N, C-alpha and C positions, 0 to 999 in steps of 0.2 A: 197145115198146122200153123198156129199162131206164131209170130216171130218172137224170139227170145227177148225179154225185157231188159235183162242185164246178165253179165257173164257169171252167173252163180254156178258153182260146181262143188261137189262134196256134200256129205250128209249134214253138215252144220251151216250150210250157206244160207244167206238171207237175201230175198228180193226187196230192196229198200227203195228202188226207183220205179217200181211197178205202178201203173196207173191205179190198180185195184187198192194198193196200200194207201196211196194218196187220197182216194175216195173213201177209205175206211170200210171196204166191203170184201166179200169173198173173192178169191182169185178165180177169174174166168176167162181172161183174155191174154194169158201168157203161158209159156210152158217152162218146165224145169230145165236146168242146165245139164251138163254131161253126167253129173253124179246121180241123176234120177230123182233128186229130192229138192224141192223148193220150199223154203221156210214159210212162205206165205200160202202154201197149198194145205188145206185142211187134212188132217190125218184120217184116212178112211177106215182104219182098223178099229176094232172094238176096244174101248177103254174099260178099265176096271175101277172099282169103287175106292174112294178115299175116306169114306165115313160110313157109319152104320145105317145111313138112309137107304130107302129102296131104290131099285134101278129106275132110270128115267125112261120116258118115252122117246122115240127116235125124233131127232130134230137136227136141223142144219146148224153147224157151228159157225159162229160169226168170225170176222177177221180178228177181233181182239182175243177170242179164245185161242185161235191158232198161234198168235204171237207168244203165248205163254206155254205152248206145248213143248214138253221135253221128250224128244224121241228116244232117249236112252233109257227111260224108265216108264213102264206101263203096268206097274204092280198095284195101282190104286183103282178101286171101282169108281164108277160114275155116280154122280149125285142127282137126286131128284130136283129139278129146277125147271124154270121156264125161260127160254131164250129171249133176250131183249135186243131190240134193234140198235145198231151202232149209231150213235148220234153224230152230228157234225163235230169235227174236231176243232178246238181252238188252239192258238199258238201255245206251245209248251212253256211254262214258267221255270222249268227245271234246268239246272246246270250242274255239272259234276267236274271234279278234278280231271284234267286231261289224261292222267295216268290210268284212271279207272276205265276210260273208254278206248284209249288207243290200243293197248295190248293187255286186256284183262285176263285172258285165258291162257297165258303162258304157264306151262306145267300142269294144266288142268286136264285130268283124264276122265272126268265124268260127262263131258259134253256140255252142250248148251252155251249160252253167252250172256253177257251183261246187257240189259235192255238199253236201247237208245232213248233219249228224252221223248222222242215222238212216240215210241212204243209204250213208254210208261204212261204218257198222257192218254193214249188210246185205251190202255188197260184200265186206268182209273175211270175214264168215261164209261167204259163197258160195265164196270162194277157199280158205280154210283150215279152215273148220269151227270157228273160234274167234274171239274178239274181241281187240282191242288191250288192252294193259295200262293201267289207269287211271294217269294221271301222278302221280308223287310219292306212290304208295301206301305204306302202312306196311309195314315188313319183317315177314316171317312169324316171324322169331326175333329180337327186339330185342337180346338178349344177345350173340349172335354178330355182329350188325350193329355194335354198339358196339365190340366188340373189334377187328373188322376195320377200322373207321374210324380207330382209334388206331394200328394198324400201318401204314396207308397213308401216314402222315406221317413215317415213319422214313426214314433215308438209304439203306437197302438194302445195308449193309456186312455181308456174310455170309462164314462160313468155307467153304473148299473142302471138299467131302465126301470123307472118307478112304475109300480103296478096300480096306476090310477088313470085318470082321464088323459094325462100327459103321455103315458105309455101307450094307451089305446090310440091316441092321435098319431103317434110315431108309427105304430104297426099299420094303421090305415094308409098313411103316406107311403110307406115302404111297399105295401101291396100295390098301390097305384103305379109305383115306379117299375115293379117287376112286370106288371101287365103291359106297361108301355114298352118294355124291353121285348116281351113276347110278340107284340104287334109290330115291332121294328120302328117305333116312333123315335126312340133315342138309343144310343149305343149303351153297352153294359157299363161303361165308365160312370155314367150318371147314377145308376142304381147303387153301385158300390161306393161312390163318393158320398151319397146321402148319409149312410150310417156313420161314416168316419167324421164328417164335419159336424153332425148334430150331437154326437155323443162324446166328442173330444173333451177330455178332462182338463179343467183349469185348476192349478194348484192353489189359487187364492180363493176359490169358491168351494165351500165344504158343507154348509148348512143345507138341510133338505129343501126349505122353501127357496133358497137362492138357486139351488140346482134346478128346481122346477121352472123358475122364472127364466133361467138361462136356456134351458131346452126349448121352452115355448117360444122364446125370442128367436132362436135359431130356426125353428120350424116356420115362423112367420117370414123370416128372410128367405127361406127356401121357396115358399109359395109365391114370394114377390120376385123370384128369379135373381136374387142377389148372391149368385153362387161364388163369384170371385171374392167377395168380402168374407164369406164363410170359410173359404180356403185359406185366406190370409189370417183369419182369426185362429184357425186350427194350427197353422204353422207357428204362430206366436205362442199359443198356449202349450205347445209341445216342447218348446225349447228347454224348459227346466227339467224335462224328463229324459233328455238326450244323454246326459252324463250318467255313466254307470255307477251304481252304488256298490260299495264293498260288500261282498257276501258275508252274511251273518252265520257263524258256525257254532254258536253256543247251543246248548241242549234245549233251552226253552223255545228258541226260535224254531228248531227242528220239530219239536212237539206241536207247536202251533200250526206250522205248515202241513204236517202230517194230518192233524185233525181236520183242517180246512179241506184238504183234498178228499179225505174220507167222507165228509159230510156232503161234498159235491158228487159223490158216487164214483170218484176216480180212484178205485182201490189199487189198481196196478201201479198207477203213477205215484200214489202215496207210499207203497212199499219200495219203489225204486228210489224215492226221495229219502226215505228213512235209512235204507241200506246203502245209499250212495253207490248204486250200481247202474246208472243210466248207461246207454250204449255208447257214450262218448261225449266229451264236452264240446260245446259249439265254438268253432274257431272263427276269428275275425279275418277279414280279407287280407290284412297285412301280415298275419302270422306266417311263419316259415314251416314248411313240411318237407320231408325227404322225398326225392324223386329219383328213380333208378332208370337209366337209359344206357343200353349196351353195357351192362354190368358196372356202370359208373353211377355212383350215388351223389347227388347234389341237392342243395336246398333251394326251393322255389317258394314263391308266395302262394297263399291259399287261393287267391284269385286266378293265378296261372294254372294251378292244379285243377280248379273247377273248369277252366276252359278246356283242359285236356280231357276231362271226364265227359265232355259234351262234344263229340267229334262232328266233322263235316258229314253231310248226307252222302250216301253211296247209292248207285243204281242197283236195282234188284237183279239177281241172276235167275235165268229161266229155270234152273234146276231147283230153286227154292220155292217155286210157285206151283200150287195145286192145279190139276188139269181137268176141270169138270167139262162135260159136254155142253152144259148150260148152267146158268147161275140159279141158285135157289130163289124162291119167292121172298120178297121183303114183307114181313108181317109187322104190323104196327104194334107198339107197346102201349097198352092202356094204363096210364098212370093216374091215380086219384089222390085226393087230399088225404085219405086214410093211409095210403101207402107212404106218403111223405111223413105223416105223423108217426108211423111205426119206426121209420128210420130216425126221426128226430129224437125219439126216446133213447136211442143207443149211440147217437153221434158223440164223438169225443175228438179231442185234438186242439192244437193251438190255432192261432189266427193266421190267415193268409196275408197277402200284401197290404190290404187296407185295414187290418186290425180287428176284425170281429171274430171272436173265437166261438167254439161250439156251445159254451154255456149261454152266450147271448142268443144264438139261434134257437136253442132249446126253449128259452124263455118266450121269445116272440112267437114261436110256432105252437106252443102248448099251453101257455098260461094266461092268455088274454081272451078267453071265451070265443065269442063269435068273430071277433077281429082276427084271432089266430086261425080260425077255421077258414076265413076268406084268404088269409095269407098262405095257408097250406094249399088251397085250391089254385092260387096264383103260381106257386112254386111247381105244382103238378102240371099246370098248363105250360110253363116254360120247359119242363122236362119232356113233355110230349112233343113240344116244338123241336127240341134237339134230337129226340129219339126217332121221330117219324117223318122228318123233312130235312132238306138241305139248307143250312143256315150260312149266311155270309160271314166270313171270318172276321171282318172288321166290326161287326155288330157284337161279337162275343169275345173279342181278343182280350179285353181286360178281365172278363170272367174266367178265362182259361189261363191267366198268368199265375205264377207261383212265387212264393217267397223262398228263396234258395238259402239253405243253411248247409254248412260243412261240418260234419261230425268227425271227431278225431278217432281214427281206427287204431292208432299206435302200432305200427306206422301207417301212413297214408290217411286218406279222407274218404268219407262216404257222403256223396251229395244227396240231399233230400229236398224235394220240392213240396212245400206246404201250400196246397191250393186254397182258394177261397172256400170258406165253410159252405156257402151256398152251392158251389160246384161239387163239393164232396157229398152233400146231401143228395143232389141229383144223381151223381154217379152211383152211390150206394142204393138208391131207389131202382135205377135201371138194373143194377147187378142183382138185387133181390128178386126182380121179376123175370130175369132171363138166365140166371146162373144154372138152372137145371139143364138148359141146352148145352152150356159150356161143360158141365160135369159129364153129361152123356157122351160128348165128343172126346173129352180127355180120358175119362175112365180111370184105369189104373196106370195109364201111360204117363200122365202128368199129375202128380198128387197135389200141386199147388192150386188146382182148380176147385178144391173144396170137398173131395171125397171124404165122407165121415170116417174118422179114425184111420185114414189112409196112411198117416205117418207111422202109427203103431204097427199097422199091418206090414209096412215096408221093412221095419226093423225086425219083426218076427220072420219075415220071408228071408231077409239077408242072413239072419242067424241060423235058420234051418239049412239053407244052402251052403253056408260057410262051414257047417259041421262036416261036410264031405272033405276028406283029407286032400283031394286033388283040386279043390276049388279055391280060387282067389277072388278078391273083390277089389275093383279099381274105383276109387272115389276121385272124381274130377272136379276141378273148379274152372271158372271162366273169367276172363278179363273184362271188367266193366260191362257186365252182361246186359243189364237192363237198358243202358244208354247206347249199346252198340248193335243190338239186333236190328236188322234192316226194317225200317218203318214202312216202306212201300210194300215189301213182301207181307208184312203184318196186315196192312189194310186189305190186300187182296185175299189172303188166306182167311182172315176174319169174315170177309164177305161171303166166302164159300162155306165155312164151318160154323159160324155163329151169326147168321143173318139177322136175327131179331135185334141184336145190339150193335150191328155193324154201322148203321147210320149215325148213332150217337158217337161211336168211336171215331168214325170218319170226321164228324163235325169238330171233335176235340183234338184231332191230330192231323188235320189237313193243312195246317200252317205251322209256323215256328212259334212255339209258346215262349213268352218272356219269362226269364228267371231273374227275379229282382233280389239283389244282395243288399241288405241293409248296411248303410254306411259306405256305400260305393255307388258312384254315379254311372258306372258302366253296367250295361245290361248284357247278360248271357242268354243265348237262345237254345232251346231244346230242339235239335234238328234231326235227331236219329233216335231210334228206340222208343221206350216209354218212360214216363216220369215216375221215379220212385217217390211215392206219396199219393199218387192217383189211386182211388179206391178200385179202379178197374185194371190197374197195371198188372197185377198178378194173373188175372184171368186172360188178359190180352197176351201176356208173355207165354202163358200155357198154351193157348191156341196157336201162337206163332211158332212154337217149337214142335208141335205135333208132326208136321211134315219131316223135320229133321229126325225125330225119333223113329218114324216109319222107314226112312231111308236106312237107318242103322239097325233095324230089327230083322233084316234078312239073314243075319249070321246065325247058324244053327248052334245049339248048345250054349246059348247066351241068354241071360236075363237082365233087362235094364230096369233101373229104378231112378226116376227123375223127380226132383222137387225144385221147381223153377230152374235156375241155372246150375244147380248142383246135380250133376249126372253121375251115375254109378252103374257098374256092370259086374255080373258074377258069372264065372265059368272057369275053364282051365286056362293056363297061362298063355298058350299060343292063341287061343280064341280071343282073350282079352287084348293081346297085342294087335291082332287084326282089327278089332273094334276101335282101339285107340288110333291106329293109323288112319282108319276111315273117318273117324271123328275129326282128326286134325286136317284131313284133306277137304272134307265137304262142309265142316262146321263154319268156316269163314264165309262160305257162299250164302249162308243164312244170317251172318252177322254174329255168329257164336265163335269166340276165339278161346280155345282151351289154353290153360296155363299149367303145363306139366310141373313147373317148379313148386306150385302150391297144391299139387295133387299127391295122392298116396295109393300104393298098392298093398293091400292087406293079404298076407299069406301065412300059412302055418310054418312053424319053425323049420321043418325039414325041407321046405321049398324055397327057403331064402336065397341060397346060392343060385338055384335055377332061375328064380325070378330076376335076380340082379343081372344074370347073363342075357336073358331074353329082353329085358328093358334097359340094357346097358347104355343106350344112346338116347334115352327119352327124358332124362332129368327128373324122373319120378322117384320119389322116396319109397323104398321097400320097407315095410313095417310089419309087425305082428299084431298090432291093434291100432284102432283109429276111431275117433268120434264120428257118429253117423246119425243125423237127424235128432240130436238130443240124447241119444244113447251111445253105446259103444259096441263095436264088433271086434272080436279078437280073442286072445287067450284069457284064461280065468284070472291070472295074476294082474294083468292090466285092468281087467274089469273091476277087481277089488280096489285097486289104487284109485281108479276114477270115482267109484262110489264113495270111498272114504274121503276124497277131496271134497265132493259135493256135500256130504254130511257135516264136515267141519264148517263149511260156509253156512249151512242151514242152522247149525247150532249157534253160530255167532249172530245170525239174524233173529233167532228166537230171543236171545239175550237183549238185542236192541229193542224188540217189541216189549220186553219186560220193563224197560225204562219208561215206556209210554203208558203201560197198563195201569200204573197207579193213578195217573191224572185222566186218562181217556180209556177206561176199561172196555167200553163197547166197541170203540174204533179198533183197539188192539185185537180184540177177539174176532171181529169180522175180518180183519186183515189176515189173521192166521188161518181161519177156516175157509175163506173165499179165495185166497191168493197163495200164500206160502205153502200151505198144506197140499195144494194141487200140484206144486212143483215136484215134491218128493213122491207123490202118488203116481205121477207120470213115469218117473224113473223106476219105481217099483213095478209098474205094469210091463215095462219093456226089458227089465233086467232080472234074470233068474238068480235065486239063491243069494240074495243080498240083505235079508232081514237082520242078520246079526250085526251088520255094519251101521244100523240106525240106533244103537244103544245110546250113543252120546246125545242124539236129538231127543230120544225118549227121556233121558235123565234131565236135560235142561227144561223140558216141558213140565215134568213132574216136580222137580225141585225148585225151579225158579219162576217159570211163567205163570202156572196156575195158582200157586200161593200168592203171587203179587196181584193176580187178577181178582181173587176173592178175599184178599186181606188176611191170609193165613201165612204162618211162617214155616210150618212143618211140610215135609215132602208129601205130596198128594198124588196118588195114582189116578189114572183116568177113571177106573171103575168107582173109586171113592168119590171122585168129583161128581159122577152121575148120581150115585145112590144117596150120598150124604149131604151134598151142598146145594146143588142147583140143577133142576131138571132141564134147564135151557141148554145144558151142555150135551144132552142125550143124543140129539140128532147128528152131532159131529164127533162123537167119541170114537177114537181109533187107537188101538194099541199098535204102535208102529212095528214092533218085532213080529207080532202075530199077523198083522195085515199084510206085510210084505211077502209072507209065505203063500198067501192066497190070492192077492191082487194079480200077481203075474199069471198064475194058472187060470184064474177066471177071465182076465182080459184076453189071454191067448185063446182059450176055448171059444169065446164069443167071436173072435176074428176067424178062427180056423174052421169051426163046425157049423157056421151058417147063421147064428143069431146076430152076428155083425153084418155090416153091409157087404154081402156077397161072397163069403168064403174067400177073403182077400188073398190069403196065402196060396190057395189052389189056383185062383184066377191068374195070379202073376206067374207062378211056377209053370203052369201048364198052358199059359197064354190062351185062356178061355175067353169067349166073347163076353162083353160087359152085360149082356142081357141076363146072364145067370145071377146077377147081383140083386138081392132084395134089400131094401132100405130098412135097417133097424138101428136106431141110435144106441150107442153105449151109454 
């Protein structure tokens, strides 16, 4: 028998000095230690499936497959895939805090281990045939990197592109730059810099002819390669825009901005502007925010808080990695200019680091005829390049950078990374073409993957199950979830479960993305998790949590409902406590850190004392009602208070729309029917017996809004509006009191009896396979 390669013994031992490991191949020249198990020996047992894909043909597992095998859990079926040969390994660029590697498994009862850097590199090579980008590597072209960094600190005040020969010339030049980026001729800094320096607004140049002459002069300089002079001019022209203007709060300004946003098609943004209910004001780097550490609250700067929100990378744990016998085939994503055009019609959002927002990209992709068609084809080519091949990080580093903003959560902050609009268009295109695969994998396990009306189905499911007197509902929150989930585990599990989009995701997350904070010279890096603001972040997070959900689903008598990082479970109290203990134990292995202090246990009144006893040491609040996915679960009195609070808000919003209706009637009408009305319709669909609580909204519509809209003073009922005044109201006429009585029943029957996507309630409650679901939109 062969000589032992190292003194490994015990079921979790690892042969790390074995010749086979060093050569990246299957163990063949060494034997196991006294414990009878060598970590580098392939598991000869039959593995089970982890996804609804068919069973694979027999194949020999490679060394990298063995490295991620978890001998303590074999409840997942194997996947259809084709084994790939282990390539030669390059020196690992990874480094982790010493504490994560020296004694990572203290107190761990699930088995497995944190992977060493060499194991991680072998795993990534096996999955993608390449390695991760070394952190903070030097740029391939320092000159372009320096120019780009200077432009990212500008305010982003640009001229609107004229729709004439000057605009067509601009689109043609930008098309050539994107084609050069796809070919690898120049780094992405050059293509992004082009738009910023050409369109930079000069406060002293306002006439149309002067603007045309300025834009043509700048494009001449660009073609002559006078890039430094263009950067210098852009910095000079931007200085007057750096000072913040005082906000204008008078009514006329509010009306003008509302009308402008509506005419741009930004209905939701217009309503949020009018009602002053944005998700939080944007904080500057030097603002102070509260920070709690060990029950002690102190004030720190926003910059320090943002650094805390983007933690150091951690090595993946073998328990968090799926265990396929071989990897699925990598299927190319065929992206065309038509796909890019479809996404461009719906793209919204502000500008990334270099200042070009969604409106600008909509113009150049859709409104310049054949020039726009060639630009769409160029963007499609770049998207194919990122989705179907491995791209050097240096060539797209600027394209993947984000403008970091801190939103005030009162208390705390929410970091949002606003990516370049070009990147968002490409991400949405890949998502549009591959999301069906992600939806089929996540099913009803993770609702944030886009299951149609899945949120409504989850609320109906929770309400049905909570009606049982012995059932409680545990609603959990996680700490800094999107920025904390283990990125390396994500990359591996995405490769297994979502192979069509895996190369695009790997290209965008193989390195540390720059997070640029305006007004601050210090750059923060996204090193772990996914970036909030990336169009694919919700889908990637959904795929990444599927293994965790599967590990937690073994408990009998329990039903889980997940939407992104918001997890919930329904069952009797003892089962819920077991589920909570398991989540707290294994969640951190995936990068999911539950926060009991921000979580709630919903129980019936007669179970309150028992619940407090069972969860006495958990810091979880025991309540009789709680908000859940935009609705409310709990007793009827709490439900009425919640709906009454919402109707008071909607009544005030209707009166705000009334102030606009006299000057901008069309915009006010569209805002009501396309935005505000849908908010209370959603609440009516998920809340029973709430129609009588909408009387105040009905009165404000009939007595205030509609008379102002059509120039009448008397109260006008909806039916009168339709029959007497204007037929244009007919398509959206709704009596709120009557509709609330039927909307809930109709929506529930669609979800429950099969005209909705898959009898959602029965699928979740009985844990049926996703194949029973038939797609029908509500």
